[in-house]
N, C-alpha and C positions, 0 to 999 in steps of 0.2 A: 673316357673313350669307350664307345659302344662295342659290345662283343660282335665278332664277325657274323654277319647275317646273310651271306651269300657264298656259294661255292666258288672256289678258285682253282684253275688248272694252270700249269706253267711248263715251259720247256726251255732248256739252255743248250745252245750250240757253241761248242768250243773246239779249239785246235791245240795240238801238241807238236812242238818242233824241237827235236834233239833233247828230249827230256824223258825221265821216268815218272809218269803221272801218278802211279800207285804200285809200288813194288810188292811182290808176294813173298813174305818171309819163309814160306814153306817151299819156295822154288828158287832159292838163291837170290831173292830180291829182284828177280826179273819182272818186267812190266806184266801186269795181269792180262791173261787171255782166256777166252772161252774155248770150247772144243772145236769151234769153227775157225779159230785164229783171229777173231775180232778182239780188239783191246777192250779192257774194262777198267773202270774206276769205281770202287765199291761205294755203296750208299753211306757207309760209315765214314769213309774218307771225305766225301762231299759234305756231310754234316759237320765234320771237324773244321773244314774250311769256312763254312757258314758261321759256326760258333766263333771262330777266330775273328771274322769280319765284324760280327756283332760286338764282340769283346773290344775290338779296336774302336768301335763307335761309342764305347762307354756303357754298354748294357751289362747287367748282372748275369753272369753265366755260371752255371753249377758245374758242368763238366769242363774243367780247364786242363789243358795239357801241361805237363811238368815244366816245359820251357817257356810257358806264357802265363804263369800264375801271377795274378795281380793282388792277391790278398794274403799270401804267405802260408795258407793252410796246406798240409802235407797229404791230405787224403780227402775223398768225398765225405767220409764220415765226420772229419773235423769241420769241414765247411757246413755240413748240416747241423752239427752240434753247436756251432757258433751263432746260429739264429736263436735269439732268446725265446721266441714263441714256440719253435720246434723243440728246443731243449726242455721247456716247461711240459710239453705233451709227453716227451720221452720219460720224464720223471714221474708222471702221473700213473697211478696204478691201473685205472681203467682208461686206456689210451684211446683218444678220439681219432680214428684213422681218417675220417672225412675231413676233419679240421686240418690234420697234417697235410693231406692232399691239397687242400685249398691254399694253405699258407705257402707251400713249396711252389705252387704254380704262380702265385702272386709275386714271390720273391725273385724267381729266376726265369728269364725269357726262354732259355733253351728247354726248360722243363715244361712250360706250358705250350711250347711249339712241337718238340719231338717226343715228349714223354720221358719217363725215367723210372727205374726200379730202385726204391729205397729199401735195401735189405743188407745190413752190415753185420759182420761177425761180432758177437757179443751183445747184439741188440735184439730186443723182443719185437720190435716194430718191423713190419714188412708191408710196404705201400707201393702199389703199381700205378703209374700215371700213363694213360694213353694219350699221346699228343695228336693234334689235328694235321700236322704237316708230315706228309709221306713223300719220300724221294726214292726213285728207282736207281739202279746201278747205271752209270754212264757206259755206253757201248759205242765203239768206233763204227763208222758207216761201212768201211772196208776192212778186211784183214790187215793187221799191222806187221811190219818187218821189225824185228828186234836186233839191234846192233850191240855186240858185246866187245869190250876192249879190256885188255889186261892193264892193271895199274900196279905201281910199286910204291911202298912206303920205305923211305931211305933214312929212317931215324930209329934209334933204339928206344923202346918204350920204358925200359928199366935200366938204370945205371949199372954197368958191370955185366950186362947180359952177354953170355958167351956166344950166343948165336950171331949170325951175320945180321947187319942192320937192314938189309933189303927183305921186305915181305911182299909177296905177290898177292894180288887180289883181282877181282873182276868188277866191272861197272857196266851196266846195261842201260840202253836208251831206246826210245822210239824215234826214228828219224823224222817221221811225220804221220799224223793221224788226225782225222776230224771225228769228234765224239759228240753225242747228244744224250742228254738225260731229261727225264720227265718227273713231274711231281704234282701233287694236289693238296688242297687244304679243305678239310672236312668240317662243316659247320656244326654238326652234332657234337663232335669231340671238342670243338672250339668253345662251345657253351659250357662244357664240363671243366675246362682248364682256364677259362677266362681270356682266351686268345682274342685279341681285338683287331679292328680294321687297321689301327696304327701298327700293330705287330706285323700284320701282313705286308704293310708298306716297308717295314724294316727288313723283312725277309727278301722282298723284291730287290731292294737296294744292295743287300749282301750278295745276291746272285749276280748282279751287274758288275760288282767289283770283286768277284770271287777269289781271284789270284793276286790281289794286291797284298803286299807285305807277306808273301808266301815263298819267297825265293830260298833256294837251298842248293847244295851241290848236285842233287838229283834233278832239281827243277830250277835252273837259273832264271833270274828275272827276265821276263819277256818270252820265255819258252812255252808258257801256258797262257792262252788268250781266250777270253769270252768274246764271241762275235755278236751274238744276239740272244736276248731273253724274250720269250714269247709269254704273254701274261693274259689269260682269259678270265674275265670276271662274269659269272653267271648272274641271272636276275632273281634267283631263288636259292633257298637252302639246299635243295636237292640238285639244282642245275637243270638246264634245258637238255643237256646231252650227257652221256656217260663219259667218264674220263678217257676211256679207251678210244672212243670216237673222236674226242677233241685232240688227243695226242696223234692220232692217225692223220689228222688234217694237215700236219706238217710233213712235207715230202722232200727228202734230201737224196740227191742222186749225183754220182760222179759224171762229169762232162767229158773226161778223157779216160783212157784205159788205165793209166797209172798216175793217179793224182799226187802231186807234190806240194800243193798249197791249197789254202782254203778257197781261192778263186777258181780252182778246178772242179768245184761242186756247184750244182744248181739247187737253190732252195725255193720251193714253191709252197705257198700257204693257201690251202683251200678253205675259204671262209665259210662258216656255218651260219644259217639264217638266225637272226636275232641274237647273235653272240659276237660281240666285238672283241678284238684282240689288240693289245698294246704291244708294240715291238720296240724294244729298247736296245740301243747299241752298247756293247761292252766298253768298259773303260780301262 
């Protein structure tokens, strides 16, 4: 498979219905908001979901969440040490950092896509990989309203607990919000990590199915939906247009004063000369 030889930009339009798309642990796990009241989903959370979808598709993933491990390793260091070629480099006196970089990129799709810092306690090796795939924070088109409900746990956690069994807590959700996030794939960095055209296709398919197999108490199945993925493929490594101009060509506006569904928004795509866009429906 050939290394990616042309710049790619993309955008993902999604909606949230009675769910907490990305709780803020520093704010009581309330859905994230910016200072203008618009909802946010961090780029880290989005990359986690992409990794999960790639992992579901059978791809080798380095940064696996604890509840989705497929190889039994307890840490990133264990996973790195389990690679025979990397282990050999780590045991060598004069460590070849470039070779370590190349082996890690070849082994794990998320490393050659998003990059990774290999710096572990007790190890003399420190390797930084810059990945070609960059993703922005998702932001809601309008300010969001956060609903909070009180919940009760009616069981004792420990046998013989003298306290009452009822424990109060809070649960937060966004009743409705339409979000959009943007991203790009850089060819110069793709050449360094070995990111291929086939890898780009895998990222695209992961975006289309972003919330499959992602249900939880905070995000029940069906509460998070990808409506459209916009995928621009340039004709050159640098691209005909800047990513900012490409992303601005997607215009999303509410059609009513208080939108309650995705159908309450108008989506207009201003096509740019000599730059085709593929529009994919979410699944």
